[in-house]
N, C-alpha and C positions, 0 to 999 in steps of 0.2 A: 576264226577259221574252224574251231571245234564245233560251233553251232551250225555253220553252213554244211560242213561234212556230215554232221549228225542228221541234219534235215534230209540230206540226200540218202543216207543209209536208211533212215526211218521210212521215207516215201517208198523206196523200192522194196524193202523187206515187208512193209505193211501191205503194199499192193500185191506182192507175191503171196502173202497169207490169204488173199481173197481168191486165189485160184482154188477151184472147187475141192480137189483132193486134200488140200491143206486146210481150207476154211472149215470144213465140217468137223475135222478132228482136232484142230488147234484154235483157230481164231474165233470160232463161233462162241466160245466161252466168253470172250469180251463183248461180242455183239448181242448177247442175251440182254444187255442193257440198251433197249431201244430208245428209252428216254433217259439218257445218262445223268448221273450225279457225280460229284467229285470222287466217290468211292469206286466208280467204274474205271477210273484211271489206273487202278491197281487190281482190277479183276481180269486176269488173263491166265492162259494155260502155261504150265512150266516150260514147255518148248518155246513158246513165244517169249518168255522171260529170258531164256538162254540166247535166242536170236537177237533180241534187243540189247541184252546185257553184253553181248560179244563186241559191240561197237568200241567201247572204251579200251579194253585190252589190245585190240587190233590197232587202234589209233595210237595208243601209248607206245607200241613197238616201233611205230613209224615216225611219230612227231613227239619230241620232248614236251611235256605239259607241266607248267608250274602249278603247284598245289592251289594257289589263289585262283588261277584260271579254272581249275577243276571245280572249285567251290562255286564260282560264278556260273559255270555251265550247269552244274547240278541244280542250283537254285532256279535258274531260268527254265531248265527242262521241267522241273517239278511244277513251277508256276504255270507254264504253258499247258502241261498235261492236265493238271487239275482244272485250270481255266477253260480248257477245251471241253471238259465234261461238266461244266457248271449247270448247263440247262438255263442259264441266264446270261444275257448279253451285257457286257461291261463297256464296250467301245461306243463312241458317239456316232450319230447319224453321219453319213458321208465317209466313214472310215474306209470302206471297201472300194471307193471310187477315187479317193484322194491319191495323187501321184506319189506322195511320200509314204503312205500307210497301207495302200491296197495290197502290198505283197505279204503283209503280216496276217496270220490266221486269227479267227475269232471263234467264240463259242458257237455261234450260228453255223459256221463252216463245219465244225466237227459234229454238231447236232444233226446236220443234214447227212453227214456220213453215216451216222447210226440209224437214220431213218431209211436212206436209200441204198446203202451198202456199196454201191459201185461208183462212187465219186468221192472227192475231197479226202484224199489219203494223207496229205501233209500234216506235219506236227507244228513247226514254228511258222513256216511260210507257205504260201500257195503258189510259189514260183513253178515247182514241178507240176502241180495240178494244172496251172495255166499252160505250160509248155506241152504237156502230154494230153491236153484236152480232157482232163478228168475233173476239172472244177464243175460243179453242178451249174447248168445253164441259167438257173434262176437264183444263184447265190446272192448276187448284189441286190436283186429285187427283194428277196426274202429277208436279207439283213436290214434293208430300209423299212420293211414292214414290221419287223421285230422292234426296231428302234421307235417307230411311230406308235406302236402299241404300248411300249414302255413309257413314252412321253404322255400317253393318255391314261396311264395307271392301270392298264389292262394286263392280263397274263402275257408275259414276254417270252414264253417258250416258243420254239419254232412252230409256225402254224401248220395245222394238220390238213389244210385245204389244198396245199400244193402237191 
């Protein structure tokens, strides 16, 4: 439940940070990494840190959270945030179209967000992106192309031709 609620919080606050008046003064700091690396996961404006960090205290006031659950959530969040900024795709071909795994985000998903800025806002899942029409139209196609290039031993970063 903590992860699902955080995914909702992240999607909407992240999308709000793309509103022009906020983007230029706050979120642009993070988007200066147009070809992200794991370090980009931690490159953000202090106000963005406050907005994203506010999630846990708010939730903790509403829902009692066992310390073990907090550790699992923190590790999962850390892994997905760093993984989303890898610039290298870890998941196998067909991952984004498989009925069981298509809801989970990939490095390609977030790489496309850094390239195009106006799509792919989700952190863990792309459920909100799918529901709100903010998944990039060529996400699945791009993911498959990246996987094909990886299989051929070619550069697997998100292709610049799209």
